[in-house]
C-alpha positions as CSV (number, residue, x, y, z in Angstrom):
1,M,-8.1,-1.6,-64.5
2,H,-5.6,0.4,-66.5
3,L,-3.8,1.7,-63.4
4,G,-3.6,-1.8,-61.9
5,D,-2.1,-3.2,-65.1
6,R,0.5,-0.4,-65.1
7,L,1.4,-0.9,-61.4
8,S,1.8,-4.7,-61.7
9,A,3.7,-4.5,-65.0
10,P,7.0,-6.4,-64.8
11,G,10.1,-4.3,-65.4
12,D,8.5,-1.2,-64.0
13,G,11.3,-1.0,-61.5
14,P,11.2,0.6,-58.0
15,R,8.8,3.3,-59.1
16,G,5.9,0.8,-59.4
17,R,6.7,-0.6,-56.0
18,C,6.9,2.9,-54.6
19,A,3.5,3.8,-56.0
20,V,2.0,0.6,-54.4
21,T,3.6,1.5,-51.1
22,V,2.3,5.1,-51.2
23,M,-1.2,3.8,-52.2
24,S,-1.3,1.3,-49.3
25,A,-0.1,4.0,-46.9
26,V,-2.9,6.3,-48.1
27,V,-5.5,3.5,-47.7
28,V,-4.3,2.8,-44.2
29,V,-4.5,6.5,-43.3
30,V,-8.0,6.9,-44.8
31,I,-9.3,3.8,-43.0
32,S,-7.9,4.9,-39.6
33,V,-9.4,8.4,-40.0
34,L,-12.8,6.8,-40.9
35,V,-12.5,4.5,-37.8
36,L,-11.6,7.5,-35.6
37,M,-14.4,9.6,-36.9
38,T,-16.9,6.8,-36.5
39,G,-15.7,6.3,-32.9
40,V,-16.1,10.0,-32.1
41,F,-19.5,10.1,-33.8
42,M,-20.7,7.1,-31.8
43,A,-19.4,8.7,-28.5
44,G,-21.2,11.9,-29.4
45,L,-24.4,9.9,-30.0
46,D,-24.1,8.1,-26.7
47,R,-23.6,11.5,-24.9
48,H,-26.6,13.1,-26.6
49,C,-29.0,10.2,-26.0
């Protein structure tokens, strides 16, 4: 809650926007890694069964 208030505070300048961009990039990377791992895991299960 505190972090979100700080990020969306007006007059924070480019730094706030940069933090938001970095955070969304990290989220995208984490999600793609999770999807990739899930796909590999499912393929491994299919091969084992």
